[in-house]
N, C-alpha and C positions, 0 to 999 in steps of 0.2 A: 543264439539270440536270447533264449530264456535266461541264460547265465548273465548276460549283459544287463537285462532288465532287473534281475535280482540285485546286481551290484549297484545299479543306479538307485533302486528303491532303498537299499541298505544305507547308501551315502546320504540320501535325502532324510531318512529317519534319524541318522546320527546328527545331521545338521539341525533338524528340528528339536531334537533332544537337547543339544548343546545350547540352543537359543532359549528353551524353556527353563533351563537350569542356570542361567547366567544373569540373574537379577543383580542390580548394582545400585548402591546408594550414591546419589549425585550431590555435589556441592554446586549450587546454582548462584551465580552472582548477577545482581542488577545494579549497574552504576547510574548515577545521576546524569541526565543528558546535558551535553555541553553545546550542542548545535543550536544556533539562534532560533528562538521561538518554537522549539520542539517541546511540547507540553505533555505528550503521551508517555505512558509507562507500559511495560510489556505484560505485567501480571497484576491482578487485583488481589486484595487481602484474602478473599475466599479461595482463590486459586492457590495462593501460598499455603493456606491451611490444608488443602487437599494434598499438595506435594509433601508437606511435612508429615501428614498422616501416613503417607506411603514410605516414610523413612528418609526422605531427602532433606538436605539442609539448604536454606535460602538465606543468602547474605545480601542485604540491601544498603546502599549508601544513603546516609541520612538526607532527607529532603527530596529523594528521587521521585516520589509520587505527589509532591505538594501541588504541582500545576494541574493535576487531575483530581485534586481534592481528596487524595488518599494520603493521610498523614502517617508519620512514623509509628505512632502508637496503634494505628489500625493494623499495621503489618506485624508489629511486635506481639500484639494480643493474639495473633494467629500463628505465632511460632517462628517468625522471621528474626534473624539477628541483624540489628541495625548498627552500622558502624560509621565512624567519621572518616576513616582512612580509606582512600581510594585503592591503595595497594592490596588491602585484604579482599576487596570485592574482585579485583582483577586477578586474584590468585585462585579463583574458583575453577572447577572442572568445566563447567558450561557458563559462558558469558552471554546473557541475553539482553539486548537493548533495542532501541527503535532506529535511530540514525546510524549510518555506517560509521566505523571507527575513524578517528583522526589519528595522525601520526603519533601524537603524544599518548593517546590511549593504547595504540599498538605497542609502544615501548613498555607500558605497564603490564602487558599480557605475558603469560608464561608460555613456554614451548609446548607444542602438541595440544593446545587448548581447543575447545569447540566454541565457535562464535556464531550466534544467531542475530542477524540484524538486517535492516534494509540496505540494499546496495544496487542501485541502478548503474549499469556499465558506463553510461555517459557521465556520471558524477564521480566515478572512482578515480582516485589519484594514483598515479603510477608508483610513487614512492611508498604509499600506504600498501599497495599490492605487493611490492617487493619485500617490504618488512614482514607482512603476513606470511609470505612464502618462506622466508628465512627462518621464521619461528615454527614452521611446519604446522600451521594452523589449519584446522578443518572448519570451513566457513559456509554458512547457508544464507542465501538471499531470499527475503520475503517475496520479492517480485516474481520469483520463479516457482514458489511453493504451490503445489497442486493438491486438490482434494480427490476423493475417490471417483468423482465424475470427470476428472481431468480439467477442472476449472482452476484458474489462478485464485486461490481462496482468499489470500490477504488483499490482493489487488481488488477483487470483487467486493469484499467487505468495506474497504475504504471508498471505493467508487460509489457504493450505495449511500454512504454517509455524505460524500461530496455532492452527489446529484441532488439529494433532498435539501441539503443545506444551501446550495447555490440559489435555490428558489426563495428560501427564507431571507437570504442576503439581498436578493433583488427586491423583495418586498420592503426591506428597510430603506434602501436607497431610492425607491420610488416615492417614499413618504416625505412629508415636510420636515421631519426630524433631522434628516441629512440633506436638506436643501434640494430635494428631488421635485418631481412634478406635482406631488401631493395626491398621487393616485393610490387607491386600494388595489392590491393585486387580486384580480378576479373581477367582480362587479356585483351589482345588486339589481333589483327589479327596476327596469327603465333606464339603467345605466350600462352601456356596453362594457364587456370585459376587457382587460388589458391583453395585448398580443405579445406572445413570447415565441421567439425562434430559437430552436435548439439544433446546433450543428453537431451531429454524431448520434447514432442510435445504439451505442454500447450500453454498458451498465449505468454510467453517469447520466447519459441521455435518457435512459428508461426511467430512472428514479427522479430525475428532474421533471420529466413529463408527468409521472404519477402525482407528484406533489403539486405541480402547477394546475393540473386538471382538478385535483381535490379542492383547490382554493378557488376554482371557478374561472381560471384564465383560459384564453384561446391559444392553443398550442400548435405550432408547426415544427415538424422534425425533418431534417435533411441528412442524408447519408449517401455514400457512394455504393452501398450494398443493398439490393432489394431484399436479400435474406435477412439482414439485420433490421430493416424497416418492418418486414413482416413479423419477425420475432417480437419486436417491441409492441406492435399492435396486439399480438396474441397474448403476450405477458400482461399487458395493461388491461386487456379485456374490454376495450372500447375502441371505436374508430377515431383516429386523430388524423389531421392533415399530415401526409408524408410525401416526400419527393426525393427523387435522386438528385444529387448535387449538380445543378445546371446553373452556370454563372448568372445568367440574366434573371432567372426566377429567384435564385437565392439573394442576389443583390436587391431586387425589388422588395422581397420580404424583410430584409434587414433595414431598409430605409423607412419602412412603414411601421415597424414593431416598436414596442415600448422597452422590451428586454431582449437581448441577444446573448446566448450562452454558447461558448465554444467548448465542446466536449469530445473532440476527436482525440484518439490515442494512437500514436504510432507504435508499431511493433518494435522497431529499432530506429534510433536516430530522432530526427526532428519531425514534429507534426506539421501537417500541411497548412500553410498560411493562405487562407481562402478569401479573406475579406480585406480589400485594399484600403488604403488611407482615404482615397477619394470617396469610397462608399460610406465610410464612417463619417466623413465630413458632411454627408447629405442625410444623416440620420436626424430624427426629430430632437429638438433641444431637450436636455435633461433625460434622455434615454439612458439605459444602463447596459453596459457590456460587462459580462463576467467571463473571463477567459480561464477556464479550468485547465486548459492545455498549456498554460504558461511555463510549466516545468519542462516541457518539451519544445519550447520556442513560441507557442501561441498560435491561435487561428486568425488573429487580427493583426494587421500590419502596425497598428498604433499601440499595441500592447507593450507594456514595460513592467518588469517584476516589481511588486509592491510587498509590504509586510503587514503583519497584524496591527502594528503600531500606527502605521499610516497606509491603510489598505486601498485607498482610491486616489485617482487624479482625474482631472478633466482635460479633455482634448476635443476641440470643435464643439464644446459645450455638451459633450457626451461623458457620462460618468463611467470610468474604467475601474473595475475591481480585478486585480491580477495577482492575488496571493497564491503562491505555489502550494502551501500546506494547509488547505482549508480544513482538513480533518482535525487539526490541532485546535480549531475554533471550538470544537465540542470534544475536548480531550477525554473526558470521562466516558462518554459513549464509545469513542474510538478505542479506549482501553478495554472496555467490556468486549468489543468485537474482536480485538487482537488476542485477548486471553483465552477466548473460546477456541482459537486455533493453536496457540502455543502450549497450553497446559497438557492436552493429550499427547503432543509430540514429546514433551519432557518426560511424561510418565512412560511413554513407549521406549524412550532411550534407556530408562532405568530397568524396564522389564526385559529388554533385549540384551542388556549388559553393556553395550556400547553403540555408538552411532553406526559403525560399519554393519552390524547385524540388522539395524533398523532400515538403513537405506538399501540393503540387499532385498528386503521383503516389501518395501514401500516405494514404488516408482515415483510417486508424487513428491516425496521428500528427497529422493535421489536427484530429481530434476532441479531442486533448489541449491544443491551443493556446487559452489563454484571453486572451492579449494578443498582438496582432500589430502591431508597430511603434508601440506605445502605445495602440492602439485595442482596446477591450474586445470580445471575440468569444464570450463564454460567457454563455448565457441564465441559468443558475442564479445566477451572481455578479451579473448585471445585475438580476435580480429581488430579490436580497437587499438591494442598495444602492439600488434604484429608480432606476437610470440606464440610458440607452439602450445598445444594443450593435449591432454590425455583423455581417453574414453574411460569414464568412471566405472561403467559396468565391467569392463575388462580388468580394471585395477582391482575391483572388489573380488572378482572370481579368482584372480591370481593370488590374492591374500588369504583366501579361504583355506 
């Protein structure tokens, strides 16, 4: 028994020693986003400076940061190489971008590359997946990336932004500037506050409630989980109106409110459509509906996807705001939030020598890998396309 323990300890020490002596200089590529109205970029100039200081090379396609107000010279001054040719960017060891890759972008990628991007299973194209698998790509999805506490770190960061921003959007469309009611969000002495109903007590709901309360609005929060409602109240630090989702009570609140925010998030598939067209038709004229869940189908039956160019439409004289990518509305703030997550990961890949060593020691990063050297390792994607998948932990052990 003692001999077995000694062997195990010896193997562990050898593994740790190999990890500590396997530093590697990376070539990191950041292409310009091609997806409609995606304005964020993965790294800020100061993050690039840090990576360069550690010996890594960062290649950025010209204009990649323009929409976040990070210009080419901001990056070049920090040591990045700015190029006009997409091919040079897509030839990097690690490709880091915001939106999932298109088929044209996959064709530019080289074999056995590391890809870091957003990739919701419901939005993944089968042809893109097959192309990535043929090129033996190792791919990470931000939607599954977890921090040390087991929280979905990128999803939470974007949800915080979306929750707070949704209230500011509501304030705009309540004002006369956008032909709204002409109400100030909140209230003043002698004037009753505006009423806001938030459906969902997750991160989006919590930060929407925080912002609304800070502006003086009267807030009601609905959710199907007592635990989430209690957590929201504890996190906010003040008592707000909360209720389990009961159709009669919820519909009554929707009909009398000034702003309704749909902030439900489904773990898989479509979010629950809770508010019927009939209920929306009975809302007060010029009320505002902001359906944050529109990327998963929406909470309101009347919701239809809109864009940043034309963000609202009216139905039953109710203003609907249904833009899926609200975080791109404040692209610079979103970029700062993203770079706080991605920069340490890139540094860790370099320190560990390769991604395999990193995901061996970091379960949260391992959870984000949906392709490992071309093999599918994500159950949600496998179920969607009805194809087999492999257990990543077993694959890594076998390759050690």
